[in-house]
C-alpha positions as CSV (number, residue, x, y, z in Angstrom):
1,X,-47.4,-10.1,-34.9
2,X,-47.9,-11.4,-38.5
3,X,-50.9,-11.5,-38.3
4,X,-51.5,-8.0,-37.8
5,X,-48.4,-7.3,-40.0
6,X,-50.4,-9.4,-43.0
7,X,-46.8,-11.5,-44.1
8,X,-45.2,-14.2,-43.4
9,X,-42.1,-15.1,-42.1
10,X,-39.4,-17.6,-43.6
11,X,-39.0,-20.5,-41.3
12,X,-35.4,-21.3,-42.0
13,X,-34.4,-21.0,-38.5
14,X,-31.0,-18.0,-39.5
15,X,-33.4,-16.4,-42.1
16,X,-36.7,-14.8,-40.7
17,X,-37.1,-12.5,-43.2
18,X,-40.3,-11.5,-44.4
19,X,-41.8,-13.5,-47.3
20,X,-42.7,-11.4,-50.5
21,X,-42.9,-11.9,-54.4
22,X,-42.7,-16.0,-54.4
23,X,-41.9,-18.5,-51.5
24,X,-41.7,-21.9,-51.1
25,X,-44.7,-24.3,-49.4
26,X,-44.1,-27.6,-48.1
27,X,-47.2,-30.2,-47.2
28,X,-46.2,-30.0,-43.7
29,X,-47.2,-26.2,-43.6
30,X,-44.2,-24.3,-43.8
31,X,-43.0,-21.4,-46.0
32,X,-39.5,-20.1,-46.8
33,X,-38.3,-17.6,-49.3
34,X,-37.4,-18.2,-52.6
35,X,-33.2,-18.0,-52.1
36,X,-33.5,-20.9,-49.1
37,X,-36.4,-22.6,-50.8
38,X,-34.3,-23.3,-54.1
39,X,-31.0,-24.2,-52.2
40,X,-32.8,-26.8,-49.5
41,X,-35.2,-27.9,-52.2
42,X,-33.0,-28.7,-54.8
43,X,-31.6,-31.7,-53.6
44,X,-33.2,-34.8,-53.5
45,X,-35.0,-36.6,-51.5
46,X,-35.8,-33.2,-49.8
47,X,-35.5,-32.7,-46.0
48,X,-37.7,-29.3,-44.5
49,X,-35.3,-27.4,-42.8
50,X,-38.1,-26.8,-40.1
51,X,-39.3,-30.3,-39.4
52,X,-36.6,-32.6,-40.9
53,X,-39.7,-34.2,-42.5
54,X,-39.3,-36.1,-45.9
55,X,-41.0,-34.5,-48.6
56,X,-41.2,-36.7,-51.0
57,X,-44.5,-36.3,-53.2
58,X,-45.1,-34.4,-55.9
59,X,-47.2,-31.9,-54.7
60,X,-45.2,-31.6,-51.2
61,X,-43.5,-29.0,-52.2
62,X,-44.7,-26.0,-53.9
63,X,-43.1,-22.6,-55.2
64,X,-46.3,-20.1,-55.0
65,X,-46.9,-16.7,-56.3
66,X,-47.4,-14.4,-53.0
67,X,-49.2,-11.7,-54.7
68,X,-51.2,-13.2,-57.7
69,X,-52.7,-11.5,-60.5
70,X,-56.0,-11.0,-60.9
71,X,-56.8,-13.1,-63.7
72,X,-54.8,-16.1,-61.9
73,X,-57.1,-15.1,-59.0
74,X,-60.3,-15.9,-61.2
75,X,-58.8,-18.3,-62.7
76,X,-57.4,-20.7,-60.2
77,X,-61.0,-21.9,-58.5
78,X,-62.9,-21.9,-61.6
79,X,-65.1,-24.4,-62.3
80,X,-64.5,-26.3,-58.9
81,X,-67.8,-27.2,-56.7
82,X,-68.4,-25.1,-54.0
83,X,-67.2,-27.7,-51.8
84,X,-64.2,-28.3,-53.0
85,X,-63.6,-24.2,-52.8
86,X,-64.5,-24.4,-49.5
87,X,-62.3,-26.9,-48.7
88,X,-59.6,-25.3,-50.4
89,X,-60.3,-22.1,-48.5
90,X,-60.2,-24.1,-45.6
91,X,-56.9,-25.7,-46.1
92,X,-55.2,-22.1,-46.5
93,X,-56.6,-20.8,-43.8
94,X,-55.5,-23.7,-41.3
95,X,-51.9,-23.1,-42.9
96,X,-52.3,-19.5,-42.5
97,X,-53.2,-19.9,-38.7
98,X,-50.6,-22.8,-38.6
99,X,-48.1,-20.3,-39.6
100,X,-49.7,-17.4,-37.4
101,X,-49.6,-19.8,-34.2
102,X,-45.9,-21.0,-35.1
103,X,-44.8,-17.5,-34.8
104,X,-46.5,-16.3,-31.8
105,X,-44.7,-19.2,-30.6
106,X,-41.5,-17.8,-31.6
107,X,-41.9,-14.7,-30.2
108,X,-42.6,-16.3,-27.3
109,X,-39.7,-18.5,-27.1
110,X,-37.5,-14.5,-27.5
111,X,-39.4,-13.2,-24.8
112,X,-38.7,-16.0,-22.6
113,X,-35.2,-16.1,-23.5
114,X,-34.8,-12.2,-23.7
115,X,-36.6,-12.2,-20.2
116,X,-34.3,-15.1,-19.0
117,X,-31.4,-12.7,-20.2
118,X,-33.3,-9.7,-18.4
119,X,-33.3,-11.9,-15.2
120,X,-29.8,-12.9,-15.1
121,X,-28.0,-9.8,-16.4
122,X,-29.9,-8.2,-13.3
123,X,-28.7,-10.2,-10.7
124,X,-25.0,-9.8,-12.2
125,X,-26.0,-6.0,-11.8
126,X,-27.1,-6.6,-8.3
127,X,-23.9,-7.9,-7.8
128,X,-21.7,-5.4,-9.2
129,X,-23.6,-3.0,-7.3
130,X,-23.2,-4.6,-4.2
131,X,-19.6,-5.2,-5.3
132,X,-19.4,-1.5,-5.9
133,X,-20.8,-0.2,-3.2
134,X,-18.3,-2.2,-1.1
135,X,-16.0,-0.6,-2.5
136,X,-17.1,2.7,-2.5
137,X,-17.8,2.3,1.5
138,X,-13.8,1.0,1.9
139,X,-12.9,4.3,-0.5
140,X,-15.2,6.6,1.8
141,X,-13.0,5.0,5.0
142,X,-10.4,5.8,3.1
143,X,-10.8,9.2,2.4
144,X,-11.8,10.2,6.0
145,X,-8.1,8.2,7.2
146,X,-6.9,10.5,5.1
147,X,-9.1,13.6,5.7
148,X,-7.8,13.1,9.3
149,X,-4.0,12.4,9.0
150,X,-4.4,15.8,6.5
151,X,-6.1,17.5,9.5
152,X,-3.2,16.4,11.5
153,X,-0.6,17.5,9.0
154,X,-2.2,20.8,8.5
155,X,-2.3,21.6,12.2
156,X,1.2,20.4,12.5
157,X,2.2,22.8,9.3
158,X,0.4,25.5,11.5
159,X,2.3,24.7,14.5
160,X,5.8,24.7,12.6
161,X,4.4,27.8,10.5
162,X,3.5,29.7,13.8
163,X,7.4,28.5,14.9
164,X,9.1,29.9,12.0
165,X,7.5,33.3,11.8
166,X,8.8,33.6,15.8
167,X,12.1,32.3,15.0
168,X,12.3,34.5,11.8
169,X,10.8,38.0,14.3
170,X,13.9,36.8,16.7
171,X,16.4,36.8,13.6
172,X,15.2,40.2,12.1
173,X,15.5,41.5,15.8
174,X,19.2,40.1,16.4
175,X,19.9,41.0,12.5
176,X,18.8,44.8,13.3
177,X,20.9,44.6,16.3
178,X,23.7,42.9,14.5
179,X,23.4,45.9,12.0
180,X,23.4,49.0,14.7
181,X,26.7,46.9,16.5
182,X,28.8,46.8,13.2
183,X,27.7,50.2,11.8
184,X,28.6,51.3,15.5
185,X,31.9,49.8,15.5
186,X,32.6,51.2,11.9
187,X,32.0,54.4,13.2
188,X,34.2,53.9,16.0
189,X,37.1,52.4,14.1
190,X,37.1,55.5,11.7
191,X,36.6,57.8,14.7
192,X,40.0,55.9,15.6
193,X,41.7,56.1,12.4
194,X,41.1,60.1,12.2
195,X,43.0,60.2,15.4
196,X,46.3,59.9,14.3
197,X,49.0,57.1,13.8
198,X,50.0,56.6,17.2
199,X,45.8,55.0,17.8
200,X,46.5,53.1,14.3
201,X,49.4,51.0,16.1
202,X,47.4,50.3,19.4
203,X,45.8,47.2,19.5
204,X,41.4,47.5,20.0
205,X,40.8,47.5,23.7
206,X,44.3,48.9,24.0
207,X,44.0,52.3,23.2
208,X,43.2,54.3,26.6
209,X,46.2,54.9,28.6
210,X,46.0,53.0,32.0
211,X,47.2,54.6,35.5
212,X,50.3,53.9,37.0
213,X,50.1,51.5,39.6
214,X,52.7,50.9,42.4
215,X,54.6,48.1,42.3
216,X,54.0,45.6,44.9
217,X,56.9,45.7,47.5
218,X,58.8,42.5,48.1
219,X,61.8,41.8,50.6
220,X,64.4,41.7,48.6
221,X,68.4,42.1,48.1
222,X,68.1,45.9,47.7
223,X,66.0,46.5,51.2
224,X,62.5,47.3,52.1
225,X,62.0,50.1,49.5
226,X,63.0,48.0,46.9
227,X,59.8,47.8,43.9
228,X,59.0,44.8,41.5
229,X,59.6,47.0,38.7
230,X,62.5,50.4,39.2
231,X,60.7,53.1,37.5
232,X,62.6,55.6,35.6
233,X,63.7,59.2,36.7
234,X,61.1,60.7,34.8
235,X,58.4,59.3,36.1
236,X,55.5,56.9,35.4
237,X,55.4,54.9,32.3
238,X,53.1,53.2,30.5
239,X,52.7,49.4,30.5
240,X,54.5,49.0,27.6
241,X,57.2,51.0,28.9
242,X,58.0,49.4,31.8
243,X,61.5,47.6,31.7
244,X,62.3,43.9,32.1
245,X,63.1,42.6,35.7
246,X,66.9,42.5,36.1
247,X,68.0,38.5,36.3
248,X,70.8,38.8,39.2
249,X,67.7,39.9,41.1
250,X,65.9,37.5,42.7
251,X,62.3,37.4,43.1
252,X,61.8,35.5,45.7
253,X,62.7,37.3,49.2
254,X,64.9,35.7,51.1
255,X,64.8,33.7,54.3
């Protein structure tokens, strides 16, 4: 407090500076710094900025030195009667007591304002904490839901990966079979090409000699011994060496 600090504060509402050097003191027991006192009390009529009291008397406003010299202290009360000196001291102490009381009231008012603001901030903080807690619970629920969805996707991905690996194994197996068959066909084709010119002219699949089979006997114009295709005298022939049937002969037996 001001008493403990052994100093006074300017009573101007927006100043509250520590008084030092010279100060303006009013009859209504208020003190102001030299800057605001000079500015406020230069007008007439003078009005106290703290309590709005009219200061029209000659000694209602006094500019005093807060740290007077030793000569001033020795002569200011010299020659006065003891009761006068005590009256002056009593009034000076009353002024100081009033200033200390005002400072205490101001500090209590400031404390009450701070406590009110603190309670308001605590209320706002509590509301924000509850809101954040609700949001946090919602986000936790969303995280749990997303985790379940992620686990489900992981399970599906694992199943798809296993099926893909199985398909790859089957593909590799089929690829190996295809490569072996291709290599085999290449070897067989090389052997065919090395066999001679006749093997080159014969289409694939027909390079083996065919066993001659007798043509079925039909009842035709040439008698019972005639066959579907007549063979040359030099013996049996292959499929491409058969002659075309005579158009003049009917393939359907006569009734």
